[in-house]
C-alpha positions in Angstrom: 0.1 -0.4 -0.2 2.7 2.7 0.9 4.0 2.2 -2.4 1.3 3.7 -4.0 0.7 5.7 -2.2 4.6 7.1 -3.0 3.5 6.6 -6.5 0.9 9.4 -6.5 2.9 11.6 -4.4 5.7 11.7 -7.0 2.8 12.3 -9.7 1.5 15.4 -7.7 5.0 16.6 -8.0 6.0 16.3 -11.2 4.5 17.6 -14.8 4.2 15.5 -17.5 5.2 17.4 -20.3 5.2 17.7 -24.1 7.2 19.3 -25.5 7.8 21.4 -29.0 9.8 23.6 -30.5 9.2 27.5 -32.0 11.5 29.3 -33.4 14.8 29.1 -30.8 13.0 28.0 -27.8 11.8 25.1 -26.5 8.2 25.3 -24.7 6.3 22.9 -22.5 2.7 21.8 -22.8 1.1 19.5 -20.0 0.2 16.3 -21.0 -3.3 16.1 -20.4 -4.6 19.1 -22.8 -3.1 17.3 -26.0 -5.5 15.1 -27.6 -3.2 14.1 -30.4 -0.5 15.0 -32.5 -0.4 15.1 -36.1 2.0 16.0 -39.3 0.8 19.1 -41.3 -2.1 19.3 -43.2 -3.5 21.6 -46.0 -5.9 24.2 -44.4 -8.3 25.8 -45.2 -8.1 29.4 -44.9 -11.2 31.9 -43.5 -11.1 35.6 -44.7 -11.8 37.7 -41.9 -9.9 36.0 -38.7 -7.5 37.2 -37.2 -3.7 36.6 -38.5 -2.9 34.0 -36.2 -5.6 32.1 -37.2 -4.4 30.2 -39.9 -7.9 28.7 -41.0 -9.2 25.0 -40.5 -8.8 21.7 -41.3 -11.0 18.4 -41.4 -10.3 15.7 -38.8 -11.7 12.9 -39.3 -14.9 14.6 -40.3 -14.4 17.1 -37.5 -13.8 20.7 -38.9 -10.8 22.2 -36.1 -9.5 25.8 -35.9 -5.8 25.9 -36.8 -3.9 28.5 -34.4 -0.4 29.4 -36.2 1.6 29.8 -32.7 4.8 31.3 -34.4 2.0 34.2 -35.6 0.6 34.2 -32.1 3.4 35.5 -30.1 5.0 37.7 -33.4 7.8 35.1 -34.5 9.6 35.1 -37.6 7.0 33.3 -39.5 8.9 30.5 -41.2 7.9 27.5 -44.0 5.9 24.3 -42.7 8.6 21.2 -43.2 8.3 17.7 -42.9 8.9 18.1 -38.5 5.8 20.7 -38.8 3.6 19.2 -36.1 -0.5 20.4 -35.4 -1.2 19.6 -31.5 -4.4 19.2 -31.0 -5.9 20.2 -27.7 -9.0 21.4 -25.9 -8.4 25.2 -25.6 -11.5 27.5 -24.0 -14.0 24.4 -24.2 -13.5 24.2 -27.7 -10.8 21.6 -29.6 -8.5 23.1 -31.6 -5.2 22.6 -33.2 -1.7 24.4 -33.0 1.0 25.2 -35.2 4.4 24.4 -34.0 7.8 23.6 -35.7 8.6 20.4 -34.2 7.2 17.9 -31.3 10.9 16.7 -30.0 9.5 14.8 -26.8 7.8 14.0 -23.6 9.0 14.5 -20.2 8.5 14.7 -16.4 9.7 17.5 -14.5 9.8 18.4 -11.0 7.2 20.7 -9.8 10.3 21.9 -7.7 12.3 22.9 -10.8 9.4 25.6 -12.1 10.2 28.8 -11.2 8.0 32.0 -12.1 8.8 33.2 -15.0 10.4 37.4 -14.6 7.8 39.8 -14.4 9.6 41.9 -16.3 10.4 39.5 -19.1 6.7 39.3 -19.9 4.8 41.8 -20.1 1.8 40.3 -21.8 1.8 36.7 -21.9 -0.9 35.4 -19.1 -0.4 31.7 -20.8 3.2 31.2 -20.1 2.8 29.2 -16.1 6.5 29.2 -15.3 10.2 28.4 -16.4 11.0 24.9 -16.2 14.7 23.5 -15.6 15.4 20.2 -17.0 18.5 19.1 -17.7 20.7 22.2 -18.8 17.6 23.6 -20.8 14.7 26.0 -20.2 11.3 25.4 -21.3 8.8 28.0 -21.3 5.7 26.1 -19.7 2.4 27.5 -21.6 -0.9 27.7 -20.1 -3.0 26.4 -23.2 -5.9 27.6 -21.4 -4.9 31.0 -21.8 -3.8 31.4 -24.8 -6.6 33.7 -26.7 -8.1 36.7 -25.2 -11.9 36.6 -24.3 -12.6 38.4 -28.1 -10.5 35.3 -29.4 -12.4 32.7 -27.3 -15.6 34.4 -29.0 -14.4 33.7 -32.6 -14.1 30.3 -31.8 -17.1 29.7 -30.6 -18.3 31.2 -33.4 -16.5 28.6 -35.7 -17.6 25.9 -33.8 -21.3 27.4 -34.2 -21.4 28.4 -37.8 -18.2 27.3 -39.5 -17.3 30.5 -40.1 -16.2 33.8 -38.2 -19.3 36.0 -37.3 
């Protein structure tokens, strides 16, 4: 019985993260937020949407809005390649895909190795939960639930209801 309890304590003190790259940085996303990871597929562009909303895809009969994280974070846009992936996540109660440069690994990170982001470093990024120290690397830990503003969440809801932006 003691062994089972110790395993639960360990999981409470650890984060299991999907690690992905974007430009020159590495990010971590809680694995519980990830539904699946797919290769890049053709994306249907929609008019009158925010710049970072890349469009929609058909995923096994479901229309999924796609967000380009490079554009969302105002990074230099690059062409997609064989490493580019779409991570399917739940955001604001909706299934969406986020485009990343590459998914590299799944890691377990002790919560003791996570620090809050420096306040002077990030002005407007509520979606950064912390900075994780893993081996000799720093991982930017994303809170995917805060990646969109409330106005952007409304636009996503309109996608789900109408199949097009309001």
